[in-house]
DOKE-99077 format. One record per residue (C-alpha): residue number from 0; x, y, z. Coordinates in nm, 2 decimals, padded with zeros to 4 digits. Layout:
<pts>
pt seq:NUM&px:X&py:Y&pz:Z .
...
</pts>
This chain:
<pts>
pt seq:0&px:03.62&py:11.69&pz:10.60 .
pt seq:1&px:03.91&py:11.98&pz:10.65 .
pt seq:2&px:04.17&py:11.70&pz:10.53 .
pt seq:3&px:03.98&py:11.63&pz:10.20 .
pt seq:4&px:04.03&py:12.01&pz:10.12 .
pt seq:5&px:04.40&py:12.00&pz:10.25 .
pt seq:6&px:04.44&py:11.69&pz:10.02 .
pt seq:7&px:04.26&py:11.88&pz:09.71 .
pt seq:8&px:04.44&py:12.26&pz:09.73 .
pt seq:9&px:04.80&py:12.01&pz:09.72 .
pt seq:10&px:04.71&py:11.86&pz:09.46 .
pt seq:11&px:04.58&py:12.14&pz:09.25 .
pt seq:12&px:04.92&py:12.34&pz:09.37 .
pt seq:13&px:05.16&py:12.05&pz:09.27 .
pt seq:14&px:04.95&py:12.05&pz:08.95 .
pt seq:15&px:04.95&py:12.44&pz:08.87 .
pt seq:16&px:05.29&py:12.44&pz:08.96 .
pt seq:17&px:05.44&py:12.18&pz:08.74 .
pt seq:18&px:05.29&py:12.31&pz:08.40 .
pt seq:19&px:05.44&py:12.67&pz:08.50 .
pt seq:20&px:05.74&py:12.49&pz:08.54 .
pt seq:21&px:05.71&py:12.30&pz:08.19 .
pt seq:22&px:05.58&py:12.67&pz:08.03 .
pt seq:23&px:05.94&py:12.82&pz:08.17 .
pt seq:24&px:06.13&py:12.61&pz:08.07 .
pt seq:25&px:06.02&py:12.42&pz:07.71 .
pt seq:26&px:06.30&py:12.49&pz:07.48 .
pt seq:27&px:06.56&py:12.58&pz:07.74 .
pt seq:28&px:06.91&py:12.42&pz:07.81 .
pt seq:29&px:06.89&py:12.25&pz:08.15 .
pt seq:30&px:07.19&py:12.21&pz:08.33 .
pt seq:31&px:07.24&py:11.92&pz:08.55 .
pt seq:32&px:07.57&py:11.97&pz:08.76 .
pt seq:33&px:07.74&py:11.66&pz:08.80 .
pt seq:34&px:07.80&py:11.47&pz:09.15 .
pt seq:35&px:08.18&py:11.34&pz:08.97 .
pt seq:36&px:08.47&py:11.50&pz:09.03 .
pt seq:37&px:08.58&py:11.75&pz:08.85 .
pt seq:38&px:08.91&py:11.53&pz:08.81 .
pt seq:39&px:08.72&py:11.36&pz:08.63 .
pt seq:40&px:08.66&py:11.59&pz:08.33 .
pt seq:41&px:09.00&py:11.75&pz:08.37 .
pt seq:42&px:09.40&py:11.73&pz:08.36 .
pt seq:43&px:09.71&py:11.86&pz:08.20 .
pt seq:44&px:09.84&py:11.55&pz:08.17 .
pt seq:45&px:09.82&py:11.42&pz:07.76 .
pt seq:46&px:09.87&py:11.10&pz:07.82 .
pt seq:47&px:09.62&py:11.04&pz:08.14 .
pt seq:48&px:09.34&py:11.25&pz:07.94 .
pt seq:49&px:09.28&py:10.97&pz:07.72 .
pt seq:50&px:09.23&py:10.72&pz:08.03 .
pt seq:51&px:08.97&py:10.63&pz:08.28 .
pt seq:52&px:09.09&py:10.80&pz:08.58 .
pt seq:53&px:08.78&py:10.72&pz:08.80 .
pt seq:54&px:08.81&py:10.91&pz:09.16 .
pt seq:55&px:08.65&py:10.64&pz:09.36 .
pt seq:56&px:08.40&py:10.72&pz:09.69 .
pt seq:57&px:08.57&py:10.59&pz:09.97 .
pt seq:58&px:08.22&py:10.38&pz:10.17 .
pt seq:59&px:08.17&py:10.13&pz:10.45 .
pt seq:60&px:08.21&py:09.76&pz:10.33 .
pt seq:61&px:08.22&py:09.47&pz:10.46 .
pt seq:62&px:08.52&py:09.27&pz:10.43 .
pt seq:63&px:08.31&py:08.93&pz:10.47 .
pt seq:64&px:08.56&py:08.67&pz:10.52 .
pt seq:65&px:08.87&py:08.88&pz:10.50 .
pt seq:66&px:09.21&py:08.75&pz:10.63 .
pt seq:67&px:09.36&py:08.90&pz:10.94 .
pt seq:68&px:09.60&py:09.17&pz:10.83 .
pt seq:69&px:09.91&py:09.39&pz:11.04 .
pt seq:70&px:09.84&py:09.68&pz:10.90 .
pt seq:71&px:09.68&py:09.96&pz:11.04 .
pt seq:72&px:09.56&py:10.12&pz:10.62 .
pt seq:73&px:09.48&py:09.90&pz:10.34 .
pt seq:74&px:09.35&py:09.90&pz:10.02 .
pt seq:75&px:09.26&py:09.69&pz:09.77 .
pt seq:76&px:09.06&py:09.83&pz:09.45 .
pt seq:77&px:08.97&py:09.64&pz:09.07 .
pt seq:78&px:09.03&py:09.95&pz:08.84 .
pt seq:79&px:08.88&py:09.70&pz:08.54 .
pt seq:80&px:08.55&py:09.71&pz:08.78 .
pt seq:81&px:08.55&py:09.98&pz:08.95 .
pt seq:82&px:08.50&py:09.81&pz:09.30 .
pt seq:83&px:08.68&py:09.82&pz:09.61 .
pt seq:84&px:08.75&py:09.49&pz:09.70 .
pt seq:85&px:08.87&py:09.54&pz:10.10 .
pt seq:86&px:08.92&py:09.85&pz:10.27 .
pt seq:87&px:09.10&py:09.91&pz:10.61 .
pt seq:88&px:09.09&py:10.22&pz:10.75 .
pt seq:89&px:09.16&py:10.41&pz:10.39 .
pt seq:90&px:09.11&py:10.76&pz:10.44 .
pt seq:91&px:09.31&py:10.72&pz:10.81 .
pt seq:92&px:09.63&py:11.02&pz:10.71 .
pt seq:93&px:09.94&py:10.81&pz:10.81 .
pt seq:94&px:10.32&py:10.88&pz:10.70 .
pt seq:95&px:10.41&py:10.67&pz:10.35 .
pt seq:96&px:10.75&py:10.71&pz:10.37 .
pt seq:97&px:10.93&py:10.55&pz:10.03 .
pt seq:98&px:10.58&py:10.57&pz:09.86 .
pt seq:99&px:10.62&py:10.92&pz:09.82 .
pt seq:100&px:10.87&py:10.85&pz:09.54 .
pt seq:101&px:10.54&py:10.78&pz:09.29 .
pt seq:102&px:10.48&py:11.14&pz:09.32 .
pt seq:103&px:10.87&py:11.24&pz:09.28 .
pt seq:104&px:10.84&py:11.04&pz:08.93 .
pt seq:105&px:10.54&py:11.22&pz:08.81 .
pt seq:106&px:10.64&py:11.55&pz:08.83 .
pt seq:107&px:10.94&py:11.46&pz:08.68 .
pt seq:108&px:10.77&py:11.28&pz:08.44 .
pt seq:109&px:10.54&py:11.53&pz:08.34 .
pt seq:110&px:10.89&py:11.84&pz:08.32 .
pt seq:111&px:11.15&py:11.61&pz:08.17 .
pt seq:112&px:11.27&py:11.36&pz:07.90 .
pt seq:113&px:11.39&py:11.04&pz:07.93 .
pt seq:114&px:11.78&py:11.13&pz:07.82 .
pt seq:115&px:11.75&py:11.47&pz:08.00 .
pt seq:116&px:12.06&py:11.50&pz:08.21 .
pt seq:117&px:12.10&py:11.54&pz:08.55 .
pt seq:118&px:12.37&py:11.65&pz:08.80 .
pt seq:119&px:12.43&py:11.46&pz:09.12 .
pt seq:120&px:12.56&py:11.75&pz:09.36 .
pt seq:121&px:12.73&py:11.67&pz:09.73 .
pt seq:122&px:12.37&py:11.83&pz:09.89 .
pt seq:123&px:12.23&py:11.48&pz:09.69 .
pt seq:124&px:12.41&py:11.24&pz:09.85 .
pt seq:125&px:12.18&py:11.13&pz:10.17 .
pt seq:126&px:12.15&py:10.86&pz:10.44 .
pt seq:127&px:11.92&py:10.56&pz:10.41 .
pt seq:128&px:11.84&py:10.37&pz:10.09 .
pt seq:129&px:12.04&py:10.53&pz:09.81 .
pt seq:130&px:12.14&py:10.41&pz:09.46 .
pt seq:131&px:12.53&py:10.51&pz:09.58 .
pt seq:132&px:12.54&py:10.82&pz:09.36 .
pt seq:133&px:12.86&py:10.98&pz:09.36 .
pt seq:134&px:12.94&py:11.41&pz:09.36 .
pt seq:135&px:12.92&py:11.53&pz:08.98 .
pt seq:136&px:12.83&py:11.25&pz:08.81 .
pt seq:137&px:12.58&py:11.27&pz:08.57 .
pt seq:138&px:12.29&py:11.09&pz:08.49 .
pt seq:139&px:11.99&py:11.03&pz:08.27 .
pt seq:140&px:11.61&py:11.09&pz:08.42 .
pt seq:141&px:11.54&py:10.70&pz:08.25 .
pt seq:142&px:11.85&py:10.60&pz:08.51 .
pt seq:143&px:11.77&py:10.80&pz:08.78 .
pt seq:144&px:11.42&py:10.65&pz:08.77 .
pt seq:145&px:11.50&py:10.32&pz:08.78 .
pt seq:146&px:11.74&py:10.41&pz:09.09 .
pt seq:147&px:11.41&py:10.55&pz:09.25 .
pt seq:148&px:11.17&py:10.30&pz:09.18 .
pt seq:149&px:11.37&py:09.95&pz:09.19 .
pt seq:150&px:11.59&py:10.08&pz:09.45 .
pt seq:151&px:11.46&py:10.34&pz:09.66 .
pt seq:152&px:11.70&py:10.56&pz:09.59 .
pt seq:153&px:11.64&py:10.83&pz:09.84 .
pt seq:154&px:11.93&py:11.02&pz:09.65 .
pt seq:155&px:11.80&py:10.99&pz:09.34 .
pt seq:156&px:11.50&py:11.16&pz:09.48 .
pt seq:157&px:11.73&py:11.42&pz:09.59 .
pt seq:158&px:11.94&py:11.51&pz:09.24 .
pt seq:159&px:11.59&py:11.49&pz:09.04 .
pt seq:160&px:11.43&py:11.77&pz:09.33 .
pt seq:161&px:11.72&py:12.01&pz:09.28 .
pt seq:162&px:11.75&py:11.98&pz:08.96 .
pt seq:163&px:11.39&py:12.09&pz:08.89 .
pt seq:164&px:11.43&py:12.43&pz:08.73 .
pt seq:165&px:11.30&py:12.60&pz:09.06 .
pt seq:166&px:11.47&py:12.42&pz:09.28 .
pt seq:167&px:11.40&py:12.15&pz:09.59 .
pt seq:168&px:11.11&py:12.39&pz:09.71 .
pt seq:169&px:10.96&py:12.48&pz:09.37 .
pt seq:170&px:10.95&py:12.08&pz:09.33 .
pt seq:171&px:10.82&py:12.00&pz:09.64 .
pt seq:172&px:10.54&py:12.26&pz:09.57 .
pt seq:173&px:10.49&py:12.09&pz:09.26 .
pt seq:174&px:10.40&py:11.71&pz:09.42 .
pt seq:175&px:10.15&py:11.90&pz:09.61 .
pt seq:176&px:10.01&py:12.12&pz:09.34 .
pt seq:177&px:09.95&py:11.78&pz:09.20 .
pt seq:178&px:09.81&py:11.60&pz:09.46 .
pt seq:179&px:09.54&py:11.85&pz:09.50 .
pt seq:180&px:09.49&py:11.95&pz:09.08 .
pt seq:181&px:09.41&py:11.52&pz:09.07 .
pt seq:182&px:09.08&py:11.61&pz:09.36 .
pt seq:183&px:09.32&py:11.43&pz:09.66 .
pt seq:184&px:09.26&py:11.66&pz:10.03 .
pt seq:185&px:09.43&py:11.39&pz:10.24 .
pt seq:186&px:09.81&py:11.41&pz:10.10 .
pt seq:187&px:10.08&py:11.64&pz:10.18 .
pt seq:188&px:10.43&py:11.59&pz:10.08 .
pt seq:189&px:10.72&py:11.76&pz:10.30 .
pt seq:190&px:10.99&py:11.65&pz:10.05 .
pt seq:191&px:11.06&py:11.41&pz:09.75 .
pt seq:192&px:11.22&py:11.13&pz:09.91 .
pt seq:193&px:10.99&py:11.04&pz:10.19 .
pt seq:194&px:11.24&py:11.03&pz:10.46 .
pt seq:195&px:11.02&py:11.34&pz:10.64 .
pt seq:196&px:11.37&py:11.52&pz:10.69 .
pt seq:197&px:11.19&py:11.88&pz:10.59 .
pt seq:198&px:10.84&py:11.83&pz:10.76 .
pt seq:199&px:10.52&py:11.56&pz:10.83 .
pt seq:200&px:10.35&py:11.45&pz:10.52 .
pt seq:201&px:10.10&py:11.18&pz:10.51 .
pt seq:202&px:09.85&py:11.07&pz:10.28 .
pt seq:203&px:09.61&py:10.76&pz:10.29 .
pt seq:204&px:09.55&py:10.40&pz:10.12 .
pt seq:205&px:09.28&py:10.56&pz:09.91 .
pt seq:206&px:09.44&py:10.88&pz:09.79 .
pt seq:207&px:09.77&py:10.66&pz:09.73 .
pt seq:208&px:09.56&py:10.43&pz:09.50 .
pt seq:209&px:09.48&py:10.77&pz:09.31 .
pt seq:210&px:09.83&py:10.83&pz:09.30 .
pt seq:211&px:09.93&py:10.47&pz:09.14 .
pt seq:212&px:09.71&py:10.48&pz:08.90 .
pt seq:213&px:09.81&py:10.80&pz:08.80 .
pt seq:214&px:10.11&py:10.67&pz:08.75 .
pt seq:215&px:10.07&py:10.38&pz:08.59 .
pt seq:216&px:09.93&py:10.63&pz:08.28 .
pt seq:217&px:10.28&py:10.65&pz:08.24 .
pt seq:218&px:10.45&py:10.39&pz:07.98 .
pt seq:219&px:10.77&py:10.48&pz:08.15 .
pt seq:220&px:10.71&py:10.43&pz:08.49 .
pt seq:221&px:10.46&py:10.14&pz:08.44 .
pt seq:222&px:10.75&py:09.96&pz:08.28 .
pt seq:223&px:11.00&py:10.08&pz:08.54 .
pt seq:224&px:10.77&py:09.93&pz:08.83 .
pt seq:225&px:10.76&py:09.59&pz:08.72 .
pt seq:226&px:11.14&py:09.51&pz:08.61 .
pt seq:227&px:11.27&py:09.32&pz:08.90 .
pt seq:228&px:11.72&py:09.40&pz:08.81 .
pt seq:229&px:11.81&py:09.68&pz:08.59 .
pt seq:230&px:12.17&py:09.69&pz:08.49 .
pt seq:231&px:12.29&py:10.08&pz:08.42 .
pt seq:232&px:12.64&py:10.02&pz:08.24 .
pt seq:233&px:12.94&py:10.25&pz:08.37 .
pt seq:234&px:12.99&py:10.57&pz:08.14 .
pt seq:235&px:13.24&py:10.84&pz:08.09 .
pt seq:236&px:13.03&py:11.03&pz:08.32 .
pt seq:237&px:12.89&py:10.78&pz:08.60 .
pt seq:238&px:12.99&py:10.45&pz:08.73 .
pt seq:239&px:12.80&py:10.10&pz:08.65 .
pt seq:240&px:12.44&py:10.07&pz:08.90 .
pt seq:241&px:12.33&py:09.70&pz:08.96 .
pt seq:242&px:11.95&py:09.76&pz:09.09 .
pt seq:243&px:11.72&py:09.52&pz:09.19 .
pt seq:244&px:11.34&py:09.58&pz:09.28 .
pt seq:245&px:11.23&py:09.53&pz:09.65 .
pt seq:246&px:10.92&py:09.44&pz:09.62 .
pt seq:247&px:10.96&py:09.09&pz:09.59 .
pt seq:248&px:10.58&py:08.99&pz:09.50 .
pt seq:249&px:10.72&py:09.06&pz:09.20 .
pt seq:250&px:10.91&py:08.71&pz:09.14 .
pt seq:251&px:10.68&py:08.49&pz:09.37 .
pt seq:252&px:10.29&py:08.60&pz:09.31 .
pt seq:253&px:10.22&py:08.58&pz:08.93 .
pt seq:254&px:10.06&py:08.89&pz:08.78 .
pt seq:255&px:10.23&py:09.16&pz:09.01 .
pt seq:256&px:10.38&py:09.42&pz:08.81 .
pt seq:257&px:10.57&py:09.59&pz:09.10 .
pt seq:258&px:10.51&py:09.91&pz:09.23 .
pt seq:259&px:10.68&py:10.03&pz:09.58 .
pt seq:260&px:10.78&py:09.93&pz:09.88 .
pt seq:261&px:10.86&py:10.23&pz:10.20 .
pt seq:262&px:11.00&py:10.17&pz:10.53 .
pt seq:263&px:11.06&py:10.42&pz:10.82 .
pt seq:264&px:11.03&py:10.37&pz:11.19 .
pt seq:265&px:10.67&py:10.59&pz:11.23 .
pt seq:266&px:10.57&py:10.49&pz:10.89 .
pt seq:267&px:10.62&py:10.14&pz:10.95 .
pt seq:268&px:10.64&py:09.91&pz:10.62 .
pt seq:269&px:10.43&py:10.01&pz:10.35 .
pt seq:270&px:10.37&py:09.84&pz:10.02 .
pt seq:271&px:10.19&py:09.91&pz:09.70 .
pt seq:272&px:10.13&py:09.63&pz:09.46 .
pt seq:273&px:09.95&py:09.65&pz:09.12 .
pt seq:274&px:09.85&py:09.33&pz:08.96 .
pt seq:275&px:09.71&py:09.24&pz:08.64 .
pt seq:276&px:09.53&py:08.90&pz:08.63 .
pt seq:277&px:09.28&py:08.75&pz:08.46 .
pt seq:278&px:09.15&py:09.08&pz:08.30 .
pt seq:279&px:09.17&py:09.25&pz:08.63 .
pt seq:280&px:09.39&py:09.54&pz:08.74 .
pt seq:281&px:09.40&py:09.55&pz:09.07 .
pt seq:282&px:09.56&py:09.76&pz:09.27 .
pt seq:283&px:09.65&py:09.68&pz:09.70 .
pt seq:284&px:09.80&py:09.95&pz:09.94 .
pt seq:285&px:09.94&py:09.92&pz:10.26 .
pt seq:286&px:10.02&py:10.09&pz:10.55 .
pt seq:287&px:10.20&py:10.05&pz:10.92 .
pt seq:288&px:10.27&py:09.68&pz:10.87 .
pt seq:289&px:10.49&py:09.43&pz:11.06 .
pt seq:290&px:10.38&py:09.21&pz:10.76 .
pt seq:291&px:10.36&py:09.34&pz:10.44 .
pt seq:292&px:10.43&py:09.11&pz:10.21 .
pt seq:293&px:10.24&py:08.85&pz:10.38 .
pt seq:294&px:10.00&py:09.08&pz:10.37 .
pt seq:295&px:09.94&py:09.22&pz:10.05 .
pt seq:296&px:09.95&py:08.82&pz:09.97 .
pt seq:297&px:09.69&py:08.74&pz:10.18 .
pt seq:298&px:09.44&py:09.08&pz:10.05 .
pt seq:299&px:09.55&py:08.98&pz:09.71 .
pt seq:300&px:09.38&py:08.66&pz:09.73 .
pt seq:301&px:09.10&py:08.78&pz:09.94 .
pt seq:302&px:09.02&py:09.01&pz:09.63 .
pt seq:303&px:09.09&py:08.78&pz:09.35 .
pt seq:304&px:08.87&py:08.59&pz:09.55 .
pt seq:305&px:08.57&py:08.84&pz:09.59 .
pt seq:306&px:08.59&py:08.81&pz:09.19 .
pt seq:307&px:08.52&py:08.47&pz:09.13 .
pt seq:308&px:08.96&py:08.42&pz:09.04 .
pt seq:309&px:09.08&py:08.14&pz:09.20 .
pt seq:310&px:09.38&py:08.31&pz:09.33 .
pt seq:311&px:09.77&py:08.16&pz:09.12 .
pt seq:312&px:09.97&py:07.93&pz:09.33 .
pt seq:313&px:10.24&py:08.17&pz:09.53 .
pt seq:314&px:10.56&py:08.07&pz:09.77 .
pt seq:315&px:10.50&py:08.20&pz:10.08 .
pt seq:316&px:10.80&py:08.33&pz:10.14 .
</pts>
């Protein structure tokens, strides 16, 4: 007898509560907090504000039939359908070498015009990869960006940062502030080039996908990223530069539009590739690989197959 009474009591309690809620909320506006990141509704990039920049949620997927790759971390994401096509350690924090330069380009593009001039100082002439800048040369931002992205010029990165209104330290702060403003929590930049001389910078495949998507919202960045070679003619203020893209998939995998390579001994071989093929815009990220181009070819093929698309024929070299 007790159970029926308890059931009747609970039913009456729920009914009365629902009626009271109806009376209290009738005619009132009820605010429901969206579970989506606030980045979806705010951005200080006037170009990106018109785009649907989606901050994807990392979840476990089964890479059924996926190729074996050498990369420690990887992500293949279709921007057109907002689908993760492949994921391996995408949230693991790792050094990213020259992939850092994508954020360097973003900060420059948001603060300067293409034809703004930059003076090259002695401090800008750094080792490793460089476009070959000489002290006291003067180049435009556009010219430096080609050297930064195509040739991965560390000297171009340092020149851009050292000419920032708040200096090099201010530029690095702006890089980290931008990462936070677009919702990233697992990225830290310690220098503008990715060499790692100033500390232990890191990011994740997940965060780099968001950064790359953001960068591609700038027409100038997208234009440079898809360029295989570029000549900067000699002027009164600088020598001639012949720049070649280090991303060979740009000319060997149909639909690839760049974007960036990276390498240090600690970071291993890294690669970000943007593919625009058969109506799908795909970003592939590879970190700490021993065969980045082989890995990327396999992952792009696999991603297209997941979308029901036959991969294009392409050479293995």
